[in-house]
Backbone atoms as SQL, in Angstrom:
CREATE TABLE atoms (id INTEGER PRIMARY KEY, chain TEXT, resi INTEGER, resn TEXT, atom TEXT, x REAL, y REAL, z REAL);
INSERT INTO atoms VALUES
  (1, 'A', 1, 'UNK', 'N', -9.570, 41.399, 19.626),
  (2, 'A', 1, 'UNK', 'CA', -8.143, 41.261, 19.827),
  (3, 'A', 1, 'UNK', 'C', -7.480, 42.622, 19.671),
  (4, 'A', 2, 'UNK', 'N', -6.461, 42.839, 20.455),
  (5, 'A', 2, 'UNK', 'CA', -5.752, 44.114, 20.393),
  (6, 'A', 2, 'UNK', 'C', -4.693, 44.088, 19.301),
  (7, 'A', 3, 'UNK', 'N', -4.461, 45.234, 18.659),
  (8, 'A', 3, 'UNK', 'CA', -3.398, 45.300, 17.658),
  (9, 'A', 3, 'UNK', 'C', -2.043, 44.972, 18.293),
  (10, 'A', 4, 'UNK', 'N', -1.168, 44.401, 17.515),
  (11, 'A', 4, 'UNK', 'CA', 0.144, 44.039, 18.031),
  (12, 'A', 4, 'UNK', 'C', 0.190, 42.624, 18.567),
  (13, 'A', 5, 'UNK', 'N', -0.956, 42.060, 18.761),
  (14, 'A', 5, 'UNK', 'CA', -1.045, 40.655, 19.180),
  (15, 'A', 5, 'UNK', 'C', -1.278, 39.824, 17.935),
  (16, 'A', 6, 'UNK', 'N', -1.537, 38.562, 18.133),
  (17, 'A', 6, 'UNK', 'CA', -1.924, 37.745, 16.988),
  (18, 'A', 6, 'UNK', 'C', -3.302, 38.215, 16.556),
  (19, 'A', 7, 'UNK', 'N', -3.347, 39.053, 15.540),
  (20, 'A', 7, 'UNK', 'CA', -4.629, 39.608, 15.129),
  (21, 'A', 7, 'UNK', 'C', -5.180, 38.920, 13.880),
  (22, 'A', 8, 'UNK', 'N', -4.670, 37.773, 13.593),
  (23, 'A', 8, 'UNK', 'CA', -5.194, 36.962, 12.496),
  (24, 'A', 8, 'UNK', 'C', -5.529, 35.587, 13.032),
  (25, 'A', 9, 'UNK', 'N', -6.580, 35.041, 12.532),
  (26, 'A', 9, 'UNK', 'CA', -6.928, 33.664, 12.867),
  (27, 'A', 9, 'UNK', 'C', -6.368, 32.802, 11.750),
  (28, 'A', 10, 'UNK', 'N', -5.558, 31.846, 12.119),
  (29, 'A', 10, 'UNK', 'CA', -4.925, 30.979, 11.137),
  (30, 'A', 10, 'UNK', 'C', -5.481, 29.576, 11.302),
  (31, 'A', 11, 'UNK', 'N', -5.998, 29.041, 10.214),
  (32, 'A', 11, 'UNK', 'CA', -6.532, 27.683, 10.235),
  (33, 'A', 11, 'UNK', 'C', -5.404, 26.712, 9.926),
  (34, 'A', 12, 'UNK', 'N', -5.166, 25.803, 10.836),
  (35, 'A', 12, 'UNK', 'CA', -4.191, 24.741, 10.623),
  (36, 'A', 12, 'UNK', 'C', -4.991, 23.444, 10.547),
  (37, 'A', 13, 'UNK', 'N', -5.018, 22.810, 9.382),
  (38, 'A', 13, 'UNK', 'CA', -5.841, 21.607, 9.245),
  (39, 'A', 13, 'UNK', 'C', -5.275, 20.437, 10.040),
  (40, 'A', 14, 'UNK', 'N', -6.112, 19.443, 10.233),
  (41, 'A', 14, 'UNK', 'CA', -5.659, 18.217, 10.877),
  (42, 'A', 14, 'UNK', 'C', -4.613, 17.556, 9.981),
  (43, 'A', 15, 'UNK', 'N', -3.714, 16.786, 10.565),
  (44, 'A', 15, 'UNK', 'CA', -2.638, 16.195, 9.756),
  (45, 'A', 15, 'UNK', 'C', -3.157, 15.190, 8.729),
  (46, 'A', 16, 'UNK', 'N', -2.545, 15.241, 7.549),
  (47, 'A', 16, 'UNK', 'CA', -2.881, 14.264, 6.513),
  (48, 'A', 16, 'UNK', 'C', -2.168, 12.948, 6.820),
  (49, 'A', 17, 'UNK', 'N', -2.345, 11.955, 5.961),
  (50, 'A', 17, 'UNK', 'CA', -1.806, 10.617, 6.224),
  (51, 'A', 17, 'UNK', 'C', -0.287, 10.630, 6.390),
  (52, 'A', 18, 'UNK', 'N', 0.419, 11.337, 5.513),
  (53, 'A', 18, 'UNK', 'CA', 1.880, 11.367, 5.613),
  (54, 'A', 18, 'UNK', 'C', 2.324, 12.056, 6.900),
  (55, 'A', 19, 'UNK', 'N', 1.648, 13.106, 7.284),
  (56, 'A', 19, 'UNK', 'CA', 1.998, 13.812, 8.519),
  (57, 'A', 19, 'UNK', 'C', 1.717, 12.941, 9.736),
  (58, 'A', 20, 'UNK', 'N', 0.603, 12.211, 9.718),
  (59, 'A', 20, 'UNK', 'CA', 0.306, 11.297, 10.825),
  (60, 'A', 20, 'UNK', 'C', 1.378, 10.215, 10.917),
  (61, 'A', 21, 'UNK', 'N', 1.821, 9.716, 9.775),
  (62, 'A', 21, 'UNK', 'CA', 2.897, 8.715, 9.746),
  (63, 'A', 21, 'UNK', 'C', 4.169, 9.305, 10.377),
  (64, 'A', 22, 'UNK', 'N', 4.482, 10.538, 10.016),
  (65, 'A', 22, 'UNK', 'CA', 5.663, 11.202, 10.576),
  (66, 'A', 22, 'UNK', 'C', 5.543, 11.385, 12.091),
  (67, 'A', 23, 'UNK', 'N', 4.349, 11.743, 12.537),
  (68, 'A', 23, 'UNK', 'CA', 4.131, 11.929, 13.982),
  (69, 'A', 23, 'UNK', 'C', 4.328, 10.605, 14.715),
  (70, 'A', 24, 'UNK', 'N', 3.761, 9.535, 14.176),
  (71, 'A', 24, 'UNK', 'CA', 3.964, 8.221, 14.799),
  (72, 'A', 24, 'UNK', 'C', 5.449, 7.867, 14.831),
  (73, 'A', 25, 'UNK', 'N', 6.148, 8.085, 13.724),
  (74, 'A', 25, 'UNK', 'CA', 7.577, 7.766, 13.694),
  (75, 'A', 25, 'UNK', 'C', 8.365, 8.559, 14.732),
  (76, 'A', 26, 'UNK', 'N', 8.019, 9.813, 14.908),
  (77, 'A', 26, 'UNK', 'CA', 8.685, 10.634, 15.933),
  (78, 'A', 26, 'UNK', 'C', 8.385, 10.079, 17.314),
  (79, 'A', 27, 'UNK', 'N', 7.141, 9.724, 17.573),
  (80, 'A', 27, 'UNK', 'CA', 6.754, 9.179, 18.876),
  (81, 'A', 27, 'UNK', 'C', 7.421, 7.835, 19.136),
  (82, 'A', 28, 'UNK', 'N', 7.590, 7.044, 18.096),
  (83, 'A', 28, 'UNK', 'CA', 8.185, 5.714, 18.255),
  (84, 'A', 28, 'UNK', 'C', 9.694, 5.769, 18.506),
  (85, 'A', 29, 'UNK', 'N', 10.306, 6.921, 18.319),
  (86, 'A', 29, 'UNK', 'CA', 11.734, 7.050, 18.639),
  (87, 'A', 29, 'UNK', 'C', 11.980, 6.838, 20.131),
  (88, 'A', 30, 'UNK', 'N', 11.025, 7.286, 20.943),
  (89, 'A', 30, 'UNK', 'CA', 11.171, 7.191, 22.397),
  (90, 'A', 30, 'UNK', 'C', 10.349, 6.058, 23.000),
  (91, 'A', 31, 'UNK', 'N', 9.555, 5.396, 22.191),
  (92, 'A', 31, 'UNK', 'CA', 8.703, 4.307, 22.662),
  (93, 'A', 31, 'UNK', 'C', 8.943, 3.099, 21.767),
  (94, 'A', 32, 'UNK', 'N', 9.691, 2.115, 22.239),
  (95, 'A', 32, 'UNK', 'CA', 9.948, 0.942, 21.403),
  (96, 'A', 32, 'UNK', 'C', 8.660, 0.181, 21.105),
  (97, 'A', 33, 'UNK', 'N', 8.470, -0.159, 19.842),
  (98, 'A', 33, 'UNK', 'CA', 7.266, -0.882, 19.442),
  (99, 'A', 33, 'UNK', 'C', 7.627, -2.243, 18.862),
  (100, 'A', 34, 'UNK', 'N', 6.726, -3.154, 19.040),
  (101, 'A', 34, 'UNK', 'CA', 6.872, -4.523, 18.566),
  (102, 'A', 34, 'UNK', 'C', 6.804, -4.564, 17.034),
  (103, 'A', 35, 'UNK', 'N', 7.445, -5.550, 16.432),
  (104, 'A', 35, 'UNK', 'CA', 7.346, -5.695, 14.969),
  (105, 'A', 35, 'UNK', 'C', 5.925, -5.977, 14.475),
  (106, 'A', 36, 'UNK', 'N', 5.011, -6.362, 15.387),
  (107, 'A', 36, 'UNK', 'CA', 3.631, -6.630, 14.955),
  (108, 'A', 36, 'UNK', 'C', 2.813, -5.358, 14.751),
  (109, 'A', 37, 'UNK', 'N', 3.394, -4.202, 15.036),
  (110, 'A', 37, 'UNK', 'CA', 2.686, -2.930, 14.881),
  (111, 'A', 37, 'UNK', 'C', 2.682, -2.538, 13.401),
  (112, 'A', 38, 'UNK', 'N', 1.496, -2.319, 12.862),
  (113, 'A', 38, 'UNK', 'CA', 1.341, -1.886, 11.471),
  (114, 'A', 38, 'UNK', 'C', 1.144, -0.373, 11.439),
  (115, 'A', 39, 'UNK', 'N', 2.162, 0.317, 10.967),
  (116, 'A', 39, 'UNK', 'CA', 2.087, 1.770, 10.879),
  (117, 'A', 39, 'UNK', 'C', 0.979, 2.188, 9.911),
  (118, 'A', 40, 'UNK', 'N', 0.819, 1.442, 8.819),
  (119, 'A', 40, 'UNK', 'CA', -0.237, 1.754, 7.855),
  (120, 'A', 40, 'UNK', 'C', -1.618, 1.674, 8.501),
  (121, 'A', 41, 'UNK', 'N', -1.833, 0.653, 9.319),
  (122, 'A', 41, 'UNK', 'CA', -3.115, 0.499, 9.997),
  (123, 'A', 41, 'UNK', 'C', -3.352, 1.652, 10.980),
  (124, 'A', 42, 'UNK', 'N', -2.319, 2.032, 11.727),
  (125, 'A', 42, 'UNK', 'CA', -2.451, 3.143, 12.668),
  (126, 'A', 42, 'UNK', 'C', -2.763, 4.455, 11.950),
  (127, 'A', 43, 'UNK', 'N', -2.082, 4.693, 10.856),
  (128, 'A', 43, 'UNK', 'CA', -2.324, 5.913, 10.087),
  (129, 'A', 43, 'UNK', 'C', -3.767, 5.937, 9.598),
  (130, 'A', 44, 'UNK', 'N', -4.257, 4.809, 9.128),
  (131, 'A', 44, 'UNK', 'CA', -5.636, 4.732, 8.652),
  (132, 'A', 44, 'UNK', 'C', -6.672, 4.914, 9.752),
  (133, 'A', 45, 'UNK', 'N', -6.355, 4.450, 10.940),
  (134, 'A', 45, 'UNK', 'CA', -7.329, 4.525, 12.051),
  (135, 'A', 45, 'UNK', 'C', -7.314, 5.869, 12.765),
  (136, 'A', 46, 'UNK', 'N', -6.391, 6.755, 12.413),
  (137, 'A', 46, 'UNK', 'CA', -6.277, 8.051, 13.099),
  (138, 'A', 46, 'UNK', 'C', -6.587, 9.217, 12.166),
  (139, 'A', 47, 'UNK', 'N', -7.494, 9.002, 11.234),
  (140, 'A', 47, 'UNK', 'CA', -7.767, 10.011, 10.207),
  (141, 'A', 47, 'UNK', 'C', -8.181, 11.373, 10.762),
  (142, 'A', 48, 'UNK', 'N', -9.000, 11.437, 11.769),
  (143, 'A', 48, 'UNK', 'CA', -9.468, 12.735, 12.286),
  (144, 'A', 48, 'UNK', 'C', -8.762, 13.131, 13.581),
  (145, 'A', 49, 'UNK', 'N', -7.613, 12.548, 13.837),
  (146, 'A', 49, 'UNK', 'CA', -6.853, 12.844, 15.053),
  (147, 'A', 49, 'UNK', 'C', -5.905, 14.019, 14.821),
  (148, 'A', 50, 'UNK', 'N', -5.752, 14.841, 15.836),
  (149, 'A', 50, 'UNK', 'CA', -4.750, 15.909, 15.796),
  (150, 'A', 50, 'UNK', 'C', -3.393, 15.310, 16.151),
  (151, 'A', 51, 'UNK', 'N', -2.351, 16.081, 15.963),
  (152, 'A', 51, 'UNK', 'CA', -1.020, 15.620, 16.344),
  (153, 'A', 51, 'UNK', 'C', -0.927, 15.322, 17.831),
  (154, 'A', 52, 'UNK', 'N', -1.553, 16.144, 18.641),
  (155, 'A', 52, 'UNK', 'CA', -1.539, 15.922, 20.095),
  (156, 'A', 52, 'UNK', 'C', -2.278, 14.644, 20.455),
  (157, 'A', 53, 'UNK', 'N', -3.362, 14.361, 19.756),
  (158, 'A', 53, 'UNK', 'CA', -4.120, 13.139, 20.032),
  (159, 'A', 53, 'UNK', 'C', -3.335, 11.896, 19.624),
  (160, 'A', 54, 'UNK', 'N', -2.597, 11.977, 18.535),
  (161, 'A', 54, 'UNK', 'CA', -1.758, 10.855, 18.118),
  (162, 'A', 54, 'UNK', 'C', -0.668, 10.608, 19.156),
  (163, 'A', 55, 'UNK', 'N', -0.065, 11.671, 19.653),
  (164, 'A', 55, 'UNK', 'CA', 0.936, 11.529, 20.712),
  (165, 'A', 55, 'UNK', 'C', 0.317, 10.905, 21.957),
  (166, 'A', 56, 'UNK', 'N', -0.911, 11.308, 22.269),
  (167, 'A', 56, 'UNK', 'CA', -1.602, 10.751, 23.430),
  (168, 'A', 56, 'UNK', 'C', -1.887, 9.259, 23.245),
  (169, 'A', 57, 'UNK', 'N', -2.167, 8.835, 22.029),
  (170, 'A', 57, 'UNK', 'CA', -2.399, 7.409, 21.756),
  (171, 'A', 57, 'UNK', 'C', -1.151, 6.610, 22.104),
  (172, 'A', 58, 'UNK', 'N', 0.004, 7.094, 21.670),
  (173, 'A', 58, 'UNK', 'CA', 1.251, 6.373, 21.933),
  (174, 'A', 58, 'UNK', 'C', 1.559, 6.352, 23.428),
  (175, 'A', 59, 'UNK', 'N', 1.367, 7.477, 24.107),
  (176, 'A', 59, 'UNK', 'CA', 1.601, 7.519, 25.566),
  (177, 'A', 59, 'UNK', 'C', 0.643, 6.584, 26.294),
  (178, 'A', 60, 'UNK', 'N', -0.620, 6.593, 25.899),
  (179, 'A', 60, 'UNK', 'CA', -1.617, 5.721, 26.532),
  (180, 'A', 60, 'UNK', 'C', -1.264, 4.258, 26.308),
  (181, 'A', 61, 'UNK', 'N', -0.818, 3.918, 25.101),
  (182, 'A', 61, 'UNK', 'CA', -0.420, 2.540, 24.808),
  (183, 'A', 61, 'UNK', 'C', 0.748, 2.122, 25.692),
  (184, 'A', 62, 'UNK', 'N', 1.709, 3.015, 25.880),
  (185, 'A', 62, 'UNK', 'CA', 2.855, 2.710, 26.740),
  (186, 'A', 62, 'UNK', 'C', 2.404, 2.494, 28.184),
  (187, 'A', 63, 'UNK', 'N', 1.483, 3.317, 28.653),
  (188, 'A', 63, 'UNK', 'CA', 0.967, 3.147, 30.019),
  (189, 'A', 63, 'UNK', 'C', 0.204, 1.830, 30.160),
  (190, 'A', 64, 'UNK', 'N', -0.594, 1.496, 29.164),
  (191, 'A', 64, 'UNK', 'CA', -1.320, 0.225, 29.203),
  (192, 'A', 64, 'UNK', 'C', -0.346, -0.953, 29.234),
  (193, 'A', 65, 'UNK', 'N', 0.717, -0.852, 28.447),
  (194, 'A', 65, 'UNK', 'CA', 1.720, -1.922, 28.432),
  (195, 'A', 65, 'UNK', 'C', 2.374, -2.065, 29.801),
  (196, 'A', 66, 'UNK', 'N', 2.712, -0.950, 30.433),
  (197, 'A', 66, 'UNK', 'CA', 3.344, -0.989, 31.758),
  (198, 'A', 66, 'UNK', 'C', 2.387, -1.504, 32.829),
  (199, 'A', 67, 'UNK', 'N', 1.112, -1.163, 32.710),
  (200, 'A', 67, 'UNK', 'CA', 0.138, -1.673, 33.671),
  (201, 'A', 67, 'UNK', 'C', -0.004, -3.184, 33.547),
  (202, 'A', 68, 'UNK', 'N', 0.128, -3.669, 32.335),
  (203, 'A', 68, 'UNK', 'CA', 0.015, -5.102, 32.095),
  (204, 'A', 68, 'UNK', 'C', 1.249, -5.850, 32.604),
  (205, 'A', 69, 'UNK', 'N', 2.425, -5.261, 32.376),
  (206, 'A', 69, 'UNK', 'CA', 3.684, -5.896, 32.772),
  (207, 'A', 69, 'UNK', 'C', 4.729, -4.812, 32.953),
  (208, 'A', 70, 'UNK', 'N', 5.136, -4.592, 34.175),
  (209, 'A', 70, 'UNK', 'CA', 6.061, -3.506, 34.491),
  (210, 'A', 70, 'UNK', 'C', 7.429, -3.701, 33.829),
  (211, 'A', 71, 'UNK', 'N', 7.743, -4.917, 33.415),
  (212, 'A', 71, 'UNK', 'CA', 9.036, -5.176, 32.779),
  (213, 'A', 71, 'UNK', 'C', 8.937, -5.206, 31.249),
  (214, 'A', 72, 'UNK', 'N', 7.831, -4.780, 30.696),
  (215, 'A', 72, 'UNK', 'CA', 7.611, -4.834, 29.255),
  (216, 'A', 72, 'UNK', 'C', 8.706, -4.065, 28.515),
  (217, 'A', 73, 'UNK', 'N', 9.116, -4.598, 27.380),
  (218, 'A', 73, 'UNK', 'CA', 10.179, -3.980, 26.590),
  (219, 'A', 73, 'UNK', 'C', 9.653, -3.236, 25.364),
  (220, 'A', 74, 'UNK', 'N', 8.443, -3.609, 24.904),
  (221, 'A', 74, 'UNK', 'CA', 7.893, -3.003, 23.697),
  (222, 'A', 74, 'UNK', 'C', 6.382, -2.835, 23.811),
  (223, 'A', 75, 'UNK', 'N', 5.882, -1.830, 23.115),
  (224, 'A', 75, 'UNK', 'CA', 4.445, -1.623, 22.988),
  (225, 'A', 75, 'UNK', 'C', 3.987, -2.468, 21.798),
  (226, 'A', 76, 'UNK', 'N', 2.918, -3.232, 21.993),
  (227, 'A', 76, 'UNK', 'CA', 2.419, -4.105, 20.928),
  (228, 'A', 76, 'UNK', 'C', 1.239, -3.458, 20.198),
  (229, 'A', 77, 'UNK', 'N', 0.853, -4.101, 19.115),
  (230, 'A', 77, 'UNK', 'CA', -0.311, -3.645, 18.362),
  (231, 'A', 77, 'UNK', 'C', -1.559, -3.667, 19.250),
  (232, 'A', 78, 'UNK', 'N', -1.681, -4.670, 20.110),
  (233, 'A', 78, 'UNK', 'CA', -2.838, -4.741, 21.014),
  (234, 'A', 78, 'UNK', 'C', -2.896, -3.537, 21.944),
  (235, 'A', 79, 'UNK', 'N', -1.744, -3.107, 22.449),
  (236, 'A', 79, 'UNK', 'CA', -1.706, -1.926, 23.321),
  (237, 'A', 79, 'UNK', 'C', -2.158, -0.679, 22.560),
  (238, 'A', 80, 'UNK', 'N', -1.673, -0.540, 21.326),
  (239, 'A', 80, 'UNK', 'CA', -2.042, 0.633, 20.532),
  (240, 'A', 80, 'UNK', 'C', -3.523, 0.610, 20.163),
  (241, 'A', 81, 'UNK', 'N', -4.051, -0.542, 19.846),
  (242, 'A', 81, 'UNK', 'CA', -5.474, -0.635, 19.508),
  (243, 'A', 81, 'UNK', 'C', -6.340, -0.336, 20.732),
  (244, 'A', 82, 'UNK', 'N', -5.913, -0.785, 21.898),
  (245, 'A', 82, 'UNK', 'CA', -6.642, -0.460, 23.128),
  (246, 'A', 82, 'UNK', 'C', -6.569, 1.041, 23.410),
  (247, 'A', 83, 'UNK', 'N', -5.414, 1.642, 23.151),
  (248, 'A', 83, 'UNK', 'CA', -5.255, 3.082, 23.365),
  (249, 'A', 83, 'UNK', 'C', -6.165, 3.879, 22.436),
  (250, 'A', 84, 'UNK', 'N', -6.377, 3.380, 21.224),
  (251, 'A', 84, 'UNK', 'CA', -7.273, 4.062, 20.286),
  (252, 'A', 84, 'UNK', 'C', -8.718, 4.055, 20.779),
  (253, 'A', 85, 'UNK', 'N', -9.056, 3.100, 21.632),
  (254, 'A', 85, 'UNK', 'CA', -10.396, 3.074, 22.212),
  (255, 'A', 85, 'UNK', 'C', -10.545, 4.107, 23.325),
  (256, 'A', 86, 'UNK', 'N', -9.419, 4.455, 23.934),
  (257, 'A', 86, 'UNK', 'CA', -9.428, 5.424, 25.038),
  (258, 'A', 86, 'UNK', 'C', -9.296, 6.850, 24.508),
  (259, 'A', 87, 'UNK', 'N', -8.349, 7.072, 23.620),
  (260, 'A', 87, 'UNK', 'CA', -8.084, 8.402, 23.063),
  (261, 'A', 87, 'UNK', 'C', -8.854, 8.522, 21.760),
  (262, 'A', 88, 'UNK', 'N', -9.854, 9.368, 21.771),
  (263, 'A', 88, 'UNK', 'CA', -10.716, 9.549, 20.598),
  (264, 'A', 88, 'UNK', 'C', -10.485, 10.938, 20.014),
  (265, 'A', 89, 'UNK', 'N', -10.731, 11.121, 18.726),
  (266, 'A', 89, 'UNK', 'CA', -10.596, 12.464, 18.144),
  (267, 'A', 89, 'UNK', 'C', -11.650, 13.395, 18.735),
  (268, 'A', 90, 'UNK', 'N', -11.260, 14.639, 18.966),
  (269, 'A', 90, 'UNK', 'CA', -12.161, 15.564, 19.662),
  (270, 'A', 90, 'UNK', 'C', -12.734, 16.671, 18.797),
  (271, 'A', 91, 'UNK', 'N', -12.265, 16.806, 17.573),
  (272, 'A', 91, 'UNK', 'CA', -12.751, 17.885, 16.721),
  (273, 'A', 91, 'UNK', 'C', -13.934, 17.366, 15.911),
  (274, 'A', 92, 'UNK', 'N', -15.131, 17.887, 16.187),
  (275, 'A', 92, 'UNK', 'CA', -16.308, 17.400, 15.452),
  (276, 'A', 92, 'UNK', 'C', -16.294, 17.890, 13.999),
  (277, 'A', 93, 'UNK', 'N', -16.945, 17.129, 13.131),
  (278, 'A', 93, 'UNK', 'CA', -17.011, 17.491, 11.710),
  (279, 'A', 93, 'UNK', 'C', -17.609, 18.876, 11.514),
  (280, 'A', 94, 'UNK', 'N', -18.585, 19.238, 12.322),
  (281, 'A', 94, 'UNK', 'CA', -19.229, 20.548, 12.173),
  (282, 'A', 94, 'UNK', 'C', -18.221, 21.678, 12.399),
  (283, 'A', 95, 'UNK', 'N', -17.316, 21.513, 13.341),
  (284, 'A', 95, 'UNK', 'CA', -16.306, 22.544, 13.590),
  (285, 'A', 95, 'UNK', 'C', -15.293, 22.597, 12.449),
  (286, 'A', 96, 'UNK', 'N', -14.920, 21.444, 11.921),
  (287, 'A', 96, 'UNK', 'CA', -14.005, 21.423, 10.777),
  (288, 'A', 96, 'UNK', 'C', -14.607, 22.154, 9.583),
  (289, 'A', 97, 'UNK', 'N', -15.887, 21.951, 9.346),
  (290, 'A', 97, 'UNK', 'CA', -16.549, 22.632, 8.235),
  (291, 'A', 97, 'UNK', 'C', -16.608, 24.132, 8.469),
  (292, 'A', 98, 'UNK', 'N', -16.836, 24.537, 9.704),
  (293, 'A', 98, 'UNK', 'CA', -16.839, 25.967, 10.034),
  (294, 'A', 98, 'UNK', 'C', -15.479, 26.570, 9.748),
  (295, 'A', 99, 'UNK', 'N', -14.410, 25.896, 10.157),
  (296, 'A', 99, 'UNK', 'CA', -13.053, 26.385, 9.905),
  (297, 'A', 99, 'UNK', 'C', -12.776, 26.482, 8.406),
  (298, 'A', 100, 'UNK', 'N', -13.184, 25.482, 7.663),
  (299, 'A', 100, 'UNK', 'CA', -12.942, 25.494, 6.210),
  (300, 'A', 100, 'UNK', 'C', -13.692, 26.640, 5.535),
  (301, 'A', 101, 'UNK', 'N', -14.937, 26.862, 5.945),
  (302, 'A', 101, 'UNK', 'CA', -15.711, 27.985, 5.381),
  (303, 'A', 101, 'UNK', 'C', -15.032, 29.305, 5.708),
  (304, 'A', 102, 'UNK', 'N', -14.581, 29.462, 6.930),
  (305, 'A', 102, 'UNK', 'CA', -13.897, 30.695, 7.338),
  (306, 'A', 102, 'UNK', 'C', -12.643, 30.898, 6.506),
  (307, 'A', 103, 'UNK', 'N', -11.883, 29.835, 6.298),
  (308, 'A', 103, 'UNK', 'CA', -10.640, 29.920, 5.520),
  (309, 'A', 103, 'UNK', 'C', -10.952, 30.343, 4.084),
  (310, 'A', 104, 'UNK', 'N', -12.006, 29.829, 3.509),
  (311, 'A', 104, 'UNK', 'CA', -12.358, 30.167, 2.123),
  (312, 'A', 104, 'UNK', 'C', -12.826, 31.621, 1.994),
  (313, 'A', 105, 'UNK', 'N', -13.444, 32.141, 3.052),
  (314, 'A', 105, 'UNK', 'CA', -13.977, 33.498, 3.004),
  (315, 'A', 105, 'UNK', 'C', -12.930, 34.549, 3.360),
  (316, 'A', 106, 'UNK', 'N', -11.877, 34.142, 4.018),
  (317, 'A', 106, 'UNK', 'CA', -10.843, 35.083, 4.473),
  (318, 'A', 106, 'UNK', 'C', -9.907, 35.434, 3.320),
  (319, 'A', 107, 'UNK', 'N', -9.509, 36.710, 3.251),
  (320, 'A', 107, 'UNK', 'CA', -8.556, 37.092, 2.200),
  (321, 'A', 107, 'UNK', 'C', -7.181, 36.517, 2.495),
  (322, 'A', 108, 'UNK', 'N', -6.407, 36.297, 1.458),
  (323, 'A', 108, 'UNK', 'CA', -5.038, 35.801, 1.621),
  (324, 'A', 108, 'UNK', 'C', -4.217, 36.850, 2.361),
  (325, 'A', 109, 'UNK', 'N', -3.303, 36.447, 3.261),
  (326, 'A', 109, 'UNK', 'CA', -2.543, 37.423, 4.062),
  (327, 'A', 109, 'UNK', 'C', -1.571, 38.248, 3.242),
  (328, 'A', 110, 'UNK', 'N', -1.186, 37.812, 2.066),
  (329, 'A', 110, 'UNK', 'CA', -0.215, 38.571, 1.271),
  (330, 'A', 110, 'UNK', 'C', -0.732, 38.840, -0.110);
């Protein structure tokens, strides 16, 4: 990398449970969900998902709902569970461990 650019590698971990809950809540602002949707269950089932993958789950669920019924008013738990089968986490455990080792070996920036 050339000086003056981003010359540090910064490890940003995958979102924890509270952050995943926040991401779902942000996504649900624009996607109406049925009262049968359990946010706790979704948070638990998305443990190794990135923020982008969680957003993709909600978008996929909305598309599945529209494919099922073009006049649908809400995304249901069934739509979200089906979307979780389509959108899978992409960061393998081996890569996460590599990032964690790198973070532990790197000096603090300040």
